[in-house]
N, C-alpha and C positions, 0 to 999 in steps of 0.2 A: 582508427580503430581505435574501437573504448576496450581498455581493459575493464572485465569484468569480475564484480564477487557475487559467492553464490545467493542466490536469490535474485541478484539484479536484472532485468530484461533492458531491450531495447526490441524499438517497430523496426522493420523488414520492409523492404522497396517490394518483394515479391517473385524477384527474379529467381536465375539459377543457382541456391545457396552447397559448398562445396564444404564440407566435416573432415579436418583429419589433425592425430596428435603425434606429439612427441616426446619421448622419456624417456628413462634410463635402459629399461630393459625393453623386447621385444612385443609390440601391442597390438589388439587385437579391435577392426572395428567392426560395427554391427549397427543396424536400424530396428527400429520397430513401430509400425504405424498404430495409434490406438484411437480407442473411443473415446469420453468424454471418462468413461470409468477405469481410464488409462490399462487396458486391456486389449491385445489383438483379437482380429475377430475369425484368421481362417489364415492357412499360411502365407498366404499372400501379402500377410503383415509382416512376415519374419524376415529381415534380407540379412542374409547370410552367404559366406562364400560358395555353399552346397545351393545356394536361391536368392543369387544377386541383382535380381532384377522385378522390380514390382510398378505397379503407377504412381509415377511420379516421386522415385525413391530405387535408387542399384548401385551396389556396391562398383568401385573401380580398383579391382587386384592388384593391376599392376603400379595405381600412385597410392594403396590402401588408403583408400576417401570413400566418404559417402557422399554422392549428389544427389539435392534433393530440391525437385520442379515444385514448388507449392504449386503451383494450378493445374497439376496433373495427379497430386494425391486425389484417392476417392473421396468426393464430397463430403462424404458421414463420418470423416475419420476428425477427430479433434487433435491430435499432437501428431509430431515425428520425435522418439526418442534417439539421441547421437548418443552410441554406447560404445567403451573402448572397454576391455576384459586384456589379464595376462594369468600366464602359467605359474607367479609365485607374484611376492610383494610388488610392485610396480613401481614405486618411488616416487619424486614428486613428476606431475603429465600436465606439459602445455598441451592444452585442446583451443583449435583455432576454428574458426568461419567467416567461408569469405564472401561474399555476393557477386554474382558477374563477374567472379574473375579479380575483385574488390576485397582486403581484407576488411575484415568489419567486427571484431570482436575475439580477444584472444582472454581464455580461461585457465589459473594456474591451480592446478588439483593437489593439494597434499591428505593420502589416506594416513589414516589414526590409529586404524584397528586393525591391520592389514586384510582389507578388502582387496579382493582382484580384480573386480567386476562394478563399473561405475557408473550412469547415467552421465553421462559432462554437461549435454547441453538440451534441451527438448524444443522444438520448434511447435509452434502452437499458432491456432485459431483464435482470430480477436475480433470479434465485429467481419467486416468482410476480408479483413487485411492479415495479415498476421508479425508474429511477433519471435523474438531470440529469447530463451529465458538460460542462464547459467546454473545449473544445480550442482550436479557434484554428490551425489548421491550415491555413497557407494553398498556393495553388498560380499559381507565376510564369507558367504558359504558360495562366493565367486558366480562367473555364469546361469550353471542351473540353477542358480537361486535368483536372482536375475526372470531370468528366462522365466521360472516358477511364479513370481511376484505379479508379470504381465501377463500369466495364462497361455506362453507361450512354449512352454516345454514340451509337448504333441508333437509341434512341428518343424523340432533339429532332433538328430543323429547326436553330435556331440559338439562342443564348443566349437565355432567356427575359428578356420584354422587362417583367416588373410592378418596380414601380420605388418606393423612398421615399423622399420627398425631403429634401435633408440638412438643411431648418432649421424647416419644421411639422412640429412636433409640440405636440401638445395635453396636458397628463397623462397623457406619455407614451406616447401612441398616435398613430402618424406620420397623417397626413392624405394623400393620392393625389398623384399626381404625374405628368405627362407624363413618358413615358419616350422620350429621345430614340431615335433608329433603332438596330436592334440589328447589331452589326457584324459580319465576316466571321467565322469561329468562328478564334480567333487557332490556330496553328500549336502542332507539340504535340512535344514532344521525345519522345526517342525511350525515353526511361525510364518504367516505370509505379511506381510502388510497393506494394510488397504488404502492408503495414499490420500485418506480424509484430508490430511495438512493439509497439502498442497494447495485441495480443496479451498478449504477454506481460506489459505492466501490467496489464491486469487481473488478472490472476492474481494476481501482484504484490499487490496492493490486495486480494483474498480473503485472501491468506495474513497480511494483516498485520490485518487486521481480525479474523482467527481468533486471530490469537497474541495480540491482542490482550485478546478476548475471556477465553482463555484469561490471560493475566496477572492481568484484574480479576477472574476467580473467586479464585485463588489469594492474591489480596490482600485478597479478602470473608472466604477459610475464616479465613485465617490472625488477621485483625481479629477476627471472631469468638468464635476460639478465645482469645484472650488476652483477653476482656472474659468471656465464660465461665470461666474461668478464676480470672480474677481472682473473680470469685460467687462460684468456689465456697469460696474460702479466704478473703473478705472476714470474716467472721466469728471471729475465734479460738477461741470453744466449739467450734466444730463444723471445724474447717479439720483435723483428725488423724482425722475420725471415718469408718468405712465411708461412711457418706452423700458427705462432700467425697469420698472416693476414686472413687465409682461413679458425680458426678458431674465429674470430670475426665474420667475414660474415658469418660464418654457424649461428653462436649464434644470430646474428638478422634476417639471415631467420626465424630461429623457432620463436624466439619474433613477427614480422607479421605477420610468420602464423597462430600465436593462437589470437591474436588480431584480426586479421582476420576474424577466423572464430567464437569468441562471437561475434565480429561485423553483421555479417552474419545472426548468430540465432536471435540477438534483433532487427534484421529489422523487420527478418522474423512474430518475436513475434510482435512490433508496427505494421505491417501493418494488423495480425490479430485483432489487441485489435484494430485499426482505423474503420476497419470494423464492428467490434461488435457497435461502436460508434457512424456510419452513423446510422445502423437501429436501436437503441435505441432513440436515437436523435427525427426520423421519428415519435417513438410513446409515446414518454416521455409528460408529464403537462407541460405545459410551463416552471412553476416557477421551473423547470430542466432543460429547453431546451435550445437550441440556440436562439438569434435574428431569424436565416433563417430556425426554426422548424415552420412544418405548424400548431403546435399548435396553435401557436396566431394570428391564424384565425379560431379557433374553439373554440366552449365553453367553461368556464375555470374549469378544471377537477383536482379535490383535489390532491394533492404533499404531500409524508411523508417526501420533504426537499428543501429546493432551492437554485441554482448555485452560485456561488459566482464569478468565472471566471475559467480560466485554465491554469494549470499546468504542466512550459516544462522544459528540461533539454537542452540549445544547443548542447553541448558536447554530450549529448546521443541521435541527430536524431532529427525529425519533430513531432514525435507523440507529442498531446497537451490533457491531460488529464482534464474534468470538474469536478474543484475544488467545492464541493457541501456541507450542513451543515444541519441539523436535522433541522425541523420545528413544534410548535414554540420553538425559538433558545432556547433550552440548557443551550447556554452563551451567551450572550450578544458579537457583534459585535463593535471592537472599530477600526473606521478608520482613522490610522496614520495619523495627516498629521497637518502643523502649520495653514494650511488655510481652511476651509472650502468651501468658493469660486471653489479651485482646484480640489478638491474632488465632485462636484455638480452632476456630469453625472455617478461616479461611485453609490452614495447614489440613484439617479434617479430606476440605474437598480436594488439597492436590493428592492426599495418599490415596484417596477415594481412585480418582481419578491413574495416577502412576499403577498402582494394583491393577488395573484392567488394563491396561496396556498390553500386556504381554503375558496373556493365558498360558501361551503355549510351554511356556520356561516355570521355572520353581522360583518364586517370589522369595526374598529373605531382606525380611528389613532391621535393621539399626535406629534403636530409636537414643538418642540424648536428653534427658526435658529435668534440670535442676528444680528444675521450682513446681513440678507436677501440672504444667498446664495443660498436657493433655491426655491427662488418664482418664476426661470422660469417655475414650473413643481406643485409646491403645488396649482398653480390654480383649476389644472386637477382635483386635492382631495378633493375642497370642497364640496360633497355629501359623505366624509366617516370623514371627520375634526372631532374630539371632541372638537372644540371650533377653532377660526383663529390663526395663527398659532404665538406660544410668540416672539413676539420681541422687549420685554424690561423686562432687570433680574427682575425686582418687583414678575412679575406673574408666574415666575418659581416653586416656592415655592407651592403655592398654588394649581397649575395643580399637579406633583406629589405629592403630598399629598392627591389626590385624588385617586390618583391610590393604591397608599397606603391602604386607607380607604376603597377599592378595594378588596385590597390582605389580608387585616388581616379579614377583611367578609367572606370571603371565608375559609382562614384557621379555622375559629372559628368552620363553618359547618363543614369544615375536619375530625376537631376533635374529632366533636361530629354523628360523625358518617352520617352526613346529606349530604356528600357531591355528586353534582353534574359534569356535563361534563361543562365546559365554554360554555357559548351560545356566546359568541364574541371571536375576531379573532382580540386579541387588540396589536397595533404596535405604540411604544415609538418610536422618532428621536429625542435624546437631542446633537444635533449640540455644537459649540465651549465650549464643558465642560473640564475644569474649571472655566473658565474667566467666570464673571458676576452670576454665582453659589451662593449660602449663603452654609456653613459648612455645616449643614444639609441637604444641598441636597445631598450631597453623601452618607450620611448615607439613607436618601427616599431611592436611586437605591439599594444602598446592600439593601435592608428589598427587595424589586422588583424585586433582583437578585433571592434572595434564596425562594419566591412566584410567582416565574412567572409565571409555570406552573399550581397556583391553580388560575388564571384568561385567559388564553391562552397570556398572552405576549410575544411579540417578543422585544428587546430594543435594539438599536443603537447608538452606543455614537460615538460622531465626535468629536478629538482632539486629541491634544501629546499624544505619549505615557507618560503615570502616573507613572510607574511601581516604581521608583525609587524616585516618590514625598515625601517629608518633611510630608507631611498631611497624617499618616496613613492610616485615611479611602479611600481618594484616592487612595494611593497609592495598598492598598487593593482589591478596586474594577477594579483596573486598570489588579491588576495581576487575576484576577478572569475571564476573559473577553476574547475572543477569538479575536484579535489581527492583522489585515488586513494590512499589510505596503504596500507604496504608493510607495516609494522612488524605483527606479531599482537596484536590484543586493542584497536585503533585501533577505536572502533564508526561506525558509520553508519544515519542514522535517517530513517526510512518517513516520509513526506511525510500520512501519513494517518493516522496512531496515534500517533506518533511513537516508538514501540519500538527499540530498540536492534537489529542486527544485524553480523555478522562477514562482510567481506570477504574469498575467495577470488580472488586476480585471476587470470585465463588466463593460463599457458603455453605459448609455441610448444613441438611438441611440436619434440626434440632428432635426432630420425631424419633423417638428410640427404635420405631419401627422401622421406618425410612431410610433413618441412619448403617441400622444391622442388614436392611434388603442394598444398600450404597457400596458398603463397607467389604462386601463380600468379595473376594477376591476371582470366581470363577463361578 
């Protein structure tokens, strides 16, 4: 059995899969059968206690489990989403999946912001087979928000009541427990997630695995060539004979043929992925789309992530993959630079996409800009600013403390069971860090990092990489962030194959008319 982290996936053999959960409170299991847009097509795709059986998927109430027979799932379905929900904060959840009664995966989920419904796993098609991905996607609006996101709200009358007892687990199987009465559906926030991020990460994964296959083939071909050349010259008596020359030529030919075959296959993969990316770019929300996408001329649509730039590897061809992360930012972004002015176009691009990610909520932006590096575009953001951009170091601490106070109030509400989804999308841009900041300011930023989800906060820090700082708080803060290199040649490594990629960060277009169009919030 493999212990999975969020985003990891494993291949499945295609046998009967059983999904079960364990937690500290009674938990409800359900399932959604979705197309490639991650939305259900009919009531038969929504598996809950009132409708426990559908093609290839059923809920076993006695065991509080979801059972999936992949061969029987409707042919045009892309995935089966395996869902857990609770009537209050569920605490730590352990989700498990077995195949043909053999445990194959376990995923431990710790909700951070009051989520009461989560997609634990995604069983999805890949080619002619099936794979399992650990998601852990949470919904603070509960099962109602989750159902609405996937187009299923009209097919159920209440939250499904099949519950797994928190403590009664024997040999990994939860016994039945009486479910408490279902509460009325939770209030649904106006924002609906589009799931473009997941589509782009699936393409990235395919690109990473294709790249790994190419690199493996190249390595194998080179290693075999070295062995065959060594064998051809190992005997001094025949080293300089025509037979040795022929052996060396044949070895080189085999190496070239192996490499050419691998490169042809990789080019075919890249062509297909480029086609998928072009199709996706036409329909993605602006926050995830290229600057040339028609999304920038349409009313803003909500997004579950933002695009940061493009990943590529010159020795593997022309394929460029959008590099995207979830929003609100679950890890602050740290733009590595010695000069805020030099990265102003990068920061403008990040802000433009953050502004477009949540049009259903009021966006409030705090800007710390001691060097005035961003005055070229902050004027366009005036209606969204929490106050004038901070240009004096003495104003930094009070502004950060205001955010900390808001986060602590939200945490108190969460701990008392009165948490509500954030009404605002907060964005904090902290430039020139740590110069001009007081020692307590790093602690304030660390506090915000731990509580960001509670107030819907996305943080962008601009400054030199401080991961090796002598200040332990500053160093810990730096290591907790997602660093974006701005120096050419600094590699990033994909999470599936650990292959190196170069990153070109997106830049805000410099034409004033385009800037005004792109930076508008809705």
